[in-house]
N, C-alpha and C positions, 0 to 999 in steps of 0.2 A: 422634665415636664411635670407640671402640677397635677396632682391627683384630682379627679372629678369629685364634687361634693353634692349632696342632696340639698334641697331647699332649707332643711333644718340645720345644715352645717355638718351633718354626719357624713363621713366619707362614703361615697357610693361605690358599688362594685365596679372595678375597672372594666372598661369595654374589652371585648375580645379583640385580639390583634386582627387588623383588616387583612383580608387575603391579598397575596401578592399579585400585582398585575401580570398578565401572561407574558411569557418570554417574547422576544422579537418574532413577530409573525409576518407573513407575506404582506399584509396590508400596511403594517407599520414601516417595514423596510421599503415598500413601494412608494409610500408617501414621503418618506425621508429622502429617497432618491429624487422624487419629483420636485420637492422644494429646493434641493441642492441643484438640480438641473436648471430650474427657473433662475436661481441666483447666478449660476455659472453663465447662463445666456446673457443676462444683463451685464455681467462683468466682462465677458469676452467681447461683446459689442462695443463696450466703452474702454477696453483696455488699451494701454499705450503700445503702439507698434514700434516704438523707438525708446531710447533712454529718455528719462525725464530728470528734472532737478531733484536734489536730495542724495540719498545713498545709492539710488538705483544704478547709476553708471558704474560705481565701484563694484557693486555686487554682481551685476551682469558681466563685467569684465572678468571678475574672478571665476564665474561659472563657465564662460566661454573659453577661457585660456587655462583653466585649472590652476588658478593662482590662489593667493591668500588675501582675502578682503581685510578691511580695516578691523580693528579690535572689536570683539574678541575672536575674529577670524571666520565665524559663521560656516563651519565645515559642513554641517548637514544641509544647509540651504545651498551651498556651493555645489555639492554633489547632486542634489535634487535638480538644481538649475541646469547643470551640465546634461543630466539625463533628459530633461525637457528640450534641450537644444537639439536633440536628435529628431524631434517631431517634424514631419514633412509639411509644415504650414508656415507661411509668412516669413518675415525677416528674423534674423537670429535673436535680436533683442526681444521681439514679440514672443518668441517661443519661450524664452526664459521668463518673461513677464507672466506667462500663463501659469507659472507656479503659484503666484499670488491669487489668481482667479480660482484655481483648483482648490487651494487650501482654504480660502474663505468660504467657497461654496460648500466644501465638505464640512466645515465648521458649522454652517447653517443647518446641514442635514443632521449632524450630531446633536445640535441644540434641540432640534425637533424631537429626536429620540429621547433625550433627557426630559424634556417637557412632557412627553407622553408618559414616561414612567412616573412623574410627579402627579399628573392629573388624570391619567387614563382617558384623556379627552384629546383625540387626534385633531379635532377642529381647532381647539385652543392652542395646541402645539404648533399647528400650521401658522396660526396668526403670529405667535411669538417668533417663529423662525423667519417669517417674511418681514416682520418689523425689524429684526436684526439685519437681514440681508439688504433692506432698502434704507437703513439708517444712513444719512449722508456721510457721516464719519466712517462707518464700516465700509461702505461702498467706495468711497474715495481712496482708501488705502488697500483696495483689492485689485488695483489696476496696473500695478508695476512691481517689479521685483523688490521686495523689502522683507526684513526678518519678521515683521509683525503678523502677516497672514499665517505663516507656518506656526508661529507662537499661538495664534488664536485656535488653530486646529488642534494642536497638542494639548492646550489647556482645556478645550471642550471635551476631548477624549478622557483626560484625567478626571474632570468633573463627573462625566457620565460613569466612569468606572467606580468612583467613590460613592455615587448615589446607588448603584447596583450593589456594591459591597455592603452598604448599610442595611439593605433589605435582607441579606443573608451573611452576616459577619463571619460565620464559621467556614464559608467557602472562599478560597483564596483567589479564584480566577480573576475577578474584576479588580481586586486590589493590586494584583500583579500587573494588570493592564494599565492601571493608573500610575503605578511606579515606573513602568517602561515609558509611558508618555511623558512623565516628568523628567526622566533621564534624557530622553531625546530632546525635550524642551531646553534642558541645560546645554545641549550641543548646538542649540540654535540661538536662543536669546536668554540672558540670565535673569530677566524680569519674571520668569516663571517661578522663581524662588519666593515671590511675593504671595504665592498661594500657600507657602509653608506653614504659617500659623494655623490656617484653617484645616489643613491636612493633619497637623499635629493634634488639633482639637478632636477630630474624628478618631484618630489612633488612640488617644487617651480615653475617649468615650468607650472604646471597645478593647481596653487594655487587658481585660481578663481573657478575652478570646485570643489575643496575640500572645499572652504569656502561656496559654495552654497549647498554642500551635507555633512553636519556634520555627518549624519548617516554613510556615507562611512568611515569617519575618525574613528568613534567609532567602526565600524566593524573591521577595520584594527588593531586598538589597542587591541581589544579582540582576534583577531587571533594571534597576537604576544604573548599575555599572555597565550593563549591556547598552543602555541608551547613551552612555558617554563615549562609546567606541568611535563614533565619527571624528572625535578629536585626533585620532591617529592620522587622519588625512593631512593635518597641518604640517607636521614634520616631514611627511613623505612628499608633499607638494613643495615645501620650502627647499628641500634638498635638490630639486631640479632647477632652482633659481628662476622662476617664471618672471615675466615682465612686471606683474603685480605681486609683490612678495612682502607684504606688511609684516614687520617684526623680524624678518630674516631668521626664523627660528632654527637654531642649531644646537640648543642645549635645553636642559630642564628650566634654567633660569629665564631664557628668552621665551620659552613656551609659556611659562607662568606669567611673565610680564604681559604677553599678548592677551591671554585668556582673562586676566584680571583687569585689563584696560589700564595698566599702570601709567601709560603715556598720557591718558586723558585725566587721570586721577580716579582711582578705583572707588573712592567714597563720594564722588560728585557726578552730577549729570553732565555739566559742561565745564570745560577747563578754562575758557576765556573769561577773565574777570569782567570784561565789557558786557558780556551776555548774562551775567549772574545778577541776582537780586529779585526785586519784585515782592509782592505780598502773597501770602498763602491764600487769602480770601479770593484774590483774582484768579488763582489757579483752580480753586474749588468751584468758583462760579463758571469758569470755562468748561470744567468737567460736566457740571449740571446742564449747561446749554448744549452739550454734545448729544444729549438724548432728545428725541422728538417728543412733543407733548403727549401723544398717545402712548409711546413707550413708557415715559415717566409715570403717567397715571396708572397704567396697568401694573408696572413694577411695584409701585407703592401699595396698590390693592393686594397684589400677590404677597408682599412682605407681611401685611396685616393678616392675611389668611394663614400663611405657614406659621406665623408666630402663635396662632391659636391651635392649629391642627397638627403641625409637624415641626415642633420646636427645635429639634436637632438641626434641621435644614435651615431654619432661620438663622441660628447662631453660626453655622458653617458659612452661609452666604454673607452674613454680616462681617465675619472675620476676613473672608476672602476679599470682599469689596473694600472694607475699611483699610486694609493694608495696601492692596493694589491701587486703590483710589486716593482717598483723603490723606492717608499716612504717607504714601509715596510722594504725593504732590507737596506735602509739607516739607519733605526732605529735599525735593527737587529744587535746584538753585537757579532755575531759568527764569529770566525776567520777561514776562509777557508784554511789557512795555516796549521791548525791542521789536523792530519791524517784522522779523520772522520768528518771533518767540513762540506764537501759537502753532505755527507750522511745524516747528521742531518738537513741541511738547505734546500735541494732540495725539500722536501715535501711541503714546503711553496710556491714553484713555481706553484703548481697545480692549484690554484685558478686563476692565470693569464692565464693559458691555457684554462680553462673553459670560462673565460670572452672573450678571443680573438677568440676562435674557430669559431663562426658564421661568423666572417669577412672573413674566408678562402672561404666560399661559395660565398660571394659577390665578392671576388677577382677573383674567377674562372669565374664568369659571366662576370666581367669586362675584363678579359684576353680574353675570347671568343669573346666578342664584338670587342675588338681592333684587334684581328687577322682576324675576319670575314670581317672587313672593308678593310683590306689589301688583302683579298682573294676573293673580289667581292661578299660578302654576303653569303659565304658558311658556315653559322652559325652552321647548324646541324653537318656537317662534323668536324668543329673545336671543337664543344662541345664534340663529341664522342672521338676525338683524345685527348683532354685534360683530359677527364674522364679516358681513358685508361692509359695515362701517370701518372696521379695521383694515380690510383689503383696500377700500376706497381711500383711506388715509395714506396707506403705503403707495397707492397709485398717484396720489396728489404729490407726495414727496418726490417720487421718481420724475414726474413731469416737471415739477418746479426746479429740480436740481440737475436734470439731465445735461443741459448744455454746459453748465458751470463745471460739472464733474468729468464729463466725457474727455478722454485722453487719446482717442484713436487717431487723431490727426495732429498730435503734438510733437513737433520736431525742434522745439526751441533750444533745448540743451545741446543737441547734436550740431545744429547749424551754427550756434554760438561758438562751439569748440572749433568747428571747421573754419569759421571766419577769423578766429584768433590766429590759428595756424597759418591761414592764407596771408595774414598781415606781416608775418615775420620773414626776415631775411634768411638766406641759407645758413645752416649750422648755428642758428641762434640759440641763446639760452633764454627760456621763458620762466620768469619768477612769478609764481602764483601764491596768493596768501589765503585762498578760501576753497572749500569743498566745491562750490558752485563753478569754479574754474578748473581745478585740478582733476576732479573725477571725470567730467565729460571729455577733457583733453586726453586723459589717460586712456579712456575707452576708444576714442578715435585712433589713437596711436597704436594701442595694443591689439585691438580687434580688427580695425579697418586698415591698419598699416599706413596711415596718412602722416606725412612729414616726420618720418623717423630721424631725419637729420636734426630736428629740434630736440633739445634736452629740456624737459619740464622739471622744474625744481619746486617742490612744495615747501615753501619757506617755514611754515609753522612746524612741519615734521622735521625739517633739518635743524631747527633751533631747539626742538623739544624732545628729540629722541636720540638714542645711541645707535640705532640700526640703520637709519635712513641714508647716512653717508655711504655705507657699504653698498646699498642698493643703487645709489647714483653712480658710484664707480663701476659697478657691474654693467649698467646701461651705457655709460659714456666714459671710457678710460681717459679721454682727453680733458674731461672736466677737472679743474683744479679746485680742491677743497682745502683751503688754508687751515692751519692749526689754531689760528686766533679764535678764542672762545669768549663769549660774554659770560659774566658771572651767573651761575645757576643754569647754564644751558650747555648743550652738546655741540652745536654747530657754530660757524663763524658769524660775525656781524656782517650786515649787508655790504658795507664798504670793503671789508676784507675779501669777500666773495667776488665783488665786482673788480677790485684791484687785481686779483689773481687771474681773471679771465678777460682782460682788456682786449685781447686779440679777437674776441668774438662779439657779435652783436648781442646785446642784453636788453630784454624788455620785461616790463612789470605789468601785471594785471591785478588790480586791487591795491589796497593801501600797503605801504612798507611796514615791516614788522619792527623796525627800529629807526632811529634818526641819524644813523652813522653816515649816511650819504651826504648830509648837509655840508656845504662848504667845498666839497670836492666834485659832486655830481648833481645833476638836476634831471627832472623828468620832462622829456620833450614829447607831447602828445602825438601819436601816430595811429589814427583810427582807433581800434579797440584796445590798443596797448599803449603803454608809456615807455618810450625809448630812453634808456639810461645813457646820458651823455655827460662828458666832462664839462665843467663850467667854462673851460676855454673854448668850447665849441657852441656858440649861441645858435638858437633857432629863430628864424625870422617869420613874420606873419605870412609872407607869400609862400614859405615852405609849408606852413600848416594848411593853407588853402589848397596847394597842389596835392598834398598827401590826402586831404579829404576828397578832392575830385578824383583822385586815382583809386582810392580804396572803397568808398561808399557804393559805387556801382557794382562792386564784386559781392558786397554783403547781402545776405538774405535777412533783411530786417523784419522781425515779427511786427504785426500790427498790434495796437493797444488792445483790441478785442480778442486777440489770440492768447495773450498771457493770462495765467491763472493768478488772480489776486490772492494775497496772503502766502504766496510761495516765494522762492528765489527769483521767479521769472520777471516780476516788475523791476528788480535790480538789474537783470540782464538788459531789459528794454532801456533802462536809464543809461547803461554803458554805451548803447548805440547812439543815444542822443548827446552824450557828453562831448564828442568831438566838435559838433556844430556849436555847442554852448561855449567851448573854449575859444573858438574863432570869434564868436560874438564878444566875449570878454576882451580879447585882444583888440578888436576894432573899437570897442568902447574906450579902452585905455589910449588908443591912438586918436581919440576925439573925432570919431567918424560914426555918429549915432545912426545914420541911415543904413550903413552897411552892417552895423551891429544888430539893428532891428531885423534885417534879413536873416542873419544867422541865428538869432534867438528864435525866430519863427520856424526855422528849419528844425531846431531842436524840439520845439513844441509839436511840430507835425509828427515827429517820431514818438515822443512821450508827452502826451497832453498834460500829464500830472507833474511835470518837471517844474517845481516851484522856483528854483534859482533862475531858470530861463524865463519864466513868466515875470519874475521881479525885474530881471534885466531888461526885458522888453518894455515894461512899464516905465523904467528909468529913462531909456533912450527915446521912447516916444514922447515923454514929457519934455525932453531937451530939444527935440527937433524944431519946434516953432521959434526957439530963441537962437538957433544957429543962423 
């Protein structure tokens, strides 16, 4: 921090160190609890009562069955979710989803306390906490079981501990709290390591204190190790071979592979080349847009104020945000041009929001001081006016986004999984190539025990991992997994898998993962699935129509107004519309434009945004007068 100078350039006497704010008192704790309860109320009212698209189905399944979720295993979240499943309220999935509500509400409360320490102004801290709580991004990811809300809470606790430690560096208590929160964070989601450079900056800043107090360093190291203990859950759970047993951990090598996400590629965000790419600028712009205008303005003002008055906090926050935000997004290889790119990436913006939120309180104090100076010292009036404006802005955000964010009546993922299983013949093999199919179907089978005669095969896991074949054999000893392997993969080509299981019905949902079926098999549309048939067994148009008439009345097709834009749900809606579109295409090929038009309209009634169906209808409508 620069030394103050007099007007003549002579160094002035350094100001006395400002007195420390009082320790947590009843008023501060009470207000922290109040803002947390307000946030929790909003979150619980709008929380998902069921599984939703994304990772939620996999994480809820792991929590309810004490299984092992996808890499890196999420042991802390799994155990916490299982504990919440004992609550005597609502459906099982809702109880696990309450973990997200509780964690993000608690993170809001911790943010209030941190902001109070920085500003000694509880009103400004309330504003910062409420702006975080009602931020559409933060709110949206507080409603279903995900790793990020718990990550938000642990990061906010670590940040609070570090702020308190900087006030009294020779006292170890709050540094140990920060170390424990960081260790627990590593047991939940590895992105908490993005705070590492900022933490190292503070440790280096107080290096003399640390060198003089080796016991403090030892306590912190022990706290981090203690936070890692939840990882012991993974080998213990895997040894019981639960239905969901990602990685089938049985050795140090398989444990390390799971925790480091080796199957996904430890040094990349997404493994699929089709989803990689895009520009860094587009990702930075998306991060900026995730803040509301009021949040953004107050954060900028707060950064200006702490740069002048509390330089260490400015650089600490700049490092934390710079690495967790712009630097991480420069590294992230996800293309936002993909349909679901932003849905996948935006969860990683949350850590930046947690890091920057206390600055909003500083910014509000700064704005109040600036306005009070112009209004002849009417500071109290200015503070009240700014508080009311900020609360009104938060209220407007809630009112404008409530319907779009609300998940309480969302059952799209569950009903989609149930409709897929209802389509299949007894003892069928279901080949799925995407999380949006495999995770919900796994939940319905593992938790609800629906259609356990069906064997679900996650094609990308079978072709990309060494452990998945063992899990499949444990679930279904009758499933034949041939030894034929494509170069650079573990599992068999699709043709080899189908050849080895010809005695059973085989259906596919989603695109095939290779082209090996061509020439020997083809996909016969049957409702939500594609039946794999030999080329010697043709499918006729009347068969498609009968299948449609048989299956569609069973399905619970979501309306277009029910699906959440920007998620996987529009893709699910499209899959309900595809069967009618396929029949329309076949009628068009049969030179029956009138019938084709009927079926294209049926597809558009389900999914009004189905461009191929709209184009098909335009073609056959143009042909009709000439027929």
